[in-house]
C-alpha positions as a printed NumPy array, in Angstrom:
array([[-183.919,   19.886,   80.452],
       [-184.3  ,   16.123,   80.875],
       [-184.839,   14.61 ,   84.313],
       [-185.084,   10.905,   85.11 ],
       [-185.607,    9.159,   88.393],
       [-183.456,    6.213,   89.44 ],
       [-185.636,    3.146,   89.721],
       [-185.209,    0.008,   91.792],
       [-185.357,   -2.285,   88.764],
       [-184.252,   -5.379,   90.684],
       [-187.153,   -4.845,   93.091],
       [-189.59 ,   -4.225,   90.237],
       [-188.565,   -7.475,   88.518],
       [-189.813,   -9.399,   91.566],
       [-193.36 ,   -8.583,   90.428],
       [-194.269,  -11.833,   88.646],
       [-196.886,  -10.118,   86.443],
       [-194.512,   -7.493,   85.02 ],
       [-191.032,   -9.024,   85.341],
       [-190.634,   -9.966,   81.659],
       [-191.796,   -6.563,   80.407],
       [-189.601,   -4.687,   82.87 ],
       [-186.484,   -6.694,   82.025],
       [-187.128,   -6.287,   78.268],
       [-187.116,   -2.482,   78.495],
       [-183.426,   -2.147,   79.426],
       [-183.714,    0.927,   81.673],
       [-179.975,    1.379,   82.053],
       [-179.393,    1.486,   78.288],
       [-182.231,    3.982,   77.881],
       [-180.82 ,    6.349,   80.518],
       [-177.307,    5.915,   79.113],
       [-178.58 ,    6.963,   75.687],
       [-180.42 ,    9.954,   77.182],
       [-177.241,   11.093,   78.883],
       [-175.2  ,   10.63 ,   75.706],
       [-177.696,   12.45 ,   73.483],
       [-178.11 ,   15.317,   75.943],
       [-174.323,   15.816,   75.984],
       [-174.253,   15.608,   72.184],
       [-176.917,   18.314,   71.822],
       [-175.714,   20.445,   74.788],
       [-178.865,   19.811,   76.829],
       [-179.131,   19.459,   80.597],
       [-179.679,   15.96 ,   81.956],
       [-180.249,   15.146,   85.631],
       [-180.821,   11.893,   87.497],
       [-182.684,   12.224,   90.763],
       [-182.568,    9.69 ,   93.557],
       [-184.939,    6.806,   94.052],
       [-186.456,    8.221,   97.211],
       [-186.828,   11.839,   96.075],
       [-190.527,   12.732,   96.627],
       [-191.126,   14.001,   93.092],
       [-194.847,   13.237,   93.186],
       [-195.19 ,   15.505,   96.238],
       [-193.997,   18.678,   94.448],
       [-196.291,   20.877,   92.361],
       [-194.914,   21.153,   88.831],
       [-196.475,   24.634,   88.447],
       [-195.403,   26.533,   91.541],
       [-192.962,   24.18 ,   93.303],
       [-195.088,   23.859,   96.458],
       [-194.252,   20.718,   98.471],
       [-197.216,   18.718,   99.754],
       [-196.746,   18.192,  103.515],
       [-200.239,   16.998,  104.408],
       [-200.712,   13.573,  102.838],
       [-198.529,   11.103,  101.03 ],
       [-200.495,   10.478,   97.878],
       [-199.826,   10.268,   94.167],
       [-202.956,   12.29 ,   93.427],
       [-203.342,   15.596,   95.226],
       [-204.379,   19.13 ,   94.328],
       [-201.928,   21.923,   95.031],
       [-203.709,   24.309,   97.397],
       [-201.162,   27.039,   96.752],
       [-201.774,   26.901,   93.001],
       [-205.581,   26.683,   93.347],
       [-205.604,   29.561,   95.843],
       [-203.555,   31.876,   93.615],
       [-205.437,   30.855,   90.485],
       [-209.014,   31.31 ,   91.635],
       [-208.795,   34.153,   94.161]])
Protein backbone atom coordinates (compact mmCIF):
# COMPACT_ATOMS: atom_id res chain seq x y z
CA UNK A 1 0.00 0.00 0.00
CA UNK A 2 1.31 3.44 -0.95
CA UNK A 3 -0.04 6.56 0.73
CA UNK A 4 0.91 10.14 -0.09
CA UNK A 5 -0.27 13.38 1.40
CA UNK A 6 -1.34 16.30 -0.77
CA UNK A 7 1.01 19.18 -0.19
CA UNK A 8 0.49 22.91 -0.60
CA UNK A 9 3.38 23.28 -3.03
CA UNK A 10 2.49 26.85 -4.01
CA UNK A 11 2.66 27.83 -0.34
CA UNK A 12 5.93 25.96 0.16
CA UNK A 13 7.53 27.76 -2.81
CA UNK A 14 7.05 31.07 -0.97
CA UNK A 15 9.87 30.00 1.36
CA UNK A 16 12.79 31.88 -0.20
CA UNK A 17 15.37 29.44 1.21
CA UNK A 18 13.79 26.31 -0.30
CA UNK A 19 11.80 27.57 -3.31
CA UNK A 20 14.28 26.42 -5.98
CA UNK A 21 14.67 22.94 -4.47
CA UNK A 22 10.93 22.50 -4.03
CA UNK A 23 10.12 23.57 -7.59
CA UNK A 24 12.86 21.30 -9.00
CA UNK A 25 11.35 18.18 -7.40
CA UNK A 26 8.16 18.16 -9.50
CA UNK A 27 5.79 16.74 -6.87
CA UNK A 28 2.89 16.32 -9.26
CA UNK A 29 4.93 14.23 -11.70
CA UNK A 30 6.20 12.07 -8.85
CA UNK A 31 2.69 11.35 -7.54
CA UNK A 32 1.43 10.77 -11.08
CA UNK A 33 4.15 8.16 -11.59
CA UNK A 34 3.33 6.51 -8.25
CA UNK A 35 -0.30 6.24 -9.24
CA UNK A 36 0.58 4.85 -12.66
CA UNK A 37 3.05 2.29 -11.31
CA UNK A 38 0.70 1.17 -8.55
CA UNK A 39 -2.03 0.53 -11.15
CA UNK A 40 0.49 -1.29 -13.35
CA UNK A 41 1.54 -3.61 -10.51
CA UNK A 42 -1.96 -3.95 -8.96
CA UNK A 43 -0.97 -2.14 -5.76
CA UNK A 44 -3.14 0.14 -3.64
CA UNK A 45 -2.42 3.86 -3.86
CA UNK A 46 -4.16 6.51 -1.75
CA UNK A 47 -3.84 10.29 -1.57
CA UNK A 48 -4.86 11.83 1.72
CA UNK A 49 -5.87 15.44 2.17
CA UNK A 50 -3.59 18.30 3.08
CA UNK A 51 -5.15 18.84 6.48
CA UNK A 52 -5.44 15.19 7.54
CA UNK A 53 -3.65 14.95 10.94
CA UNK A 54 -1.39 12.06 9.95
CA UNK A 55 1.31 12.99 12.47
CA UNK A 56 -1.27 12.68 15.27
CA UNK A 57 -2.02 8.97 14.64
CA UNK A 58 0.10 6.15 16.06
CA UNK A 59 1.39 3.98 13.22
CA UNK A 60 1.45 0.92 15.53
CA UNK A 61 -1.97 0.86 17.16
CA UNK A 62 -3.91 3.63 15.39
CA UNK A 63 -4.45 5.69 18.56
CA UNK A 64 -5.21 9.36 17.82
CA UNK A 65 -3.36 11.91 19.94
CA UNK A 66 -5.95 14.30 21.43
CA UNK A 67 -3.78 16.00 24.05
CA UNK A 68 -1.22 18.11 22.21
CA UNK A 69 -0.62 19.13 18.64
CA UNK A 70 2.98 18.14 18.14
CA UNK A 71 5.04 16.33 15.54
CA UNK A 72 6.89 14.42 18.25
CA UNK A 73 4.80 12.57 20.80
CA UNK A 74 4.82 9.16 22.46
CA UNK A 75 1.74 7.01 22.11
CA UNK A 76 0.53 6.33 25.65
CA UNK A 77 -1.72 3.51 24.47
CA UNK A 78 1.20 1.70 22.83
CA UNK A 79 3.59 2.30 25.76
CA UNK A 80 0.95 1.17 28.26
CA UNK A 81 0.22 -2.09 26.42
CA UNK A 82 3.89 -2.75 25.72
CA UNK A 83 5.36 -2.31 29.18
CA UNK A 84 2.55 -3.42 31.50
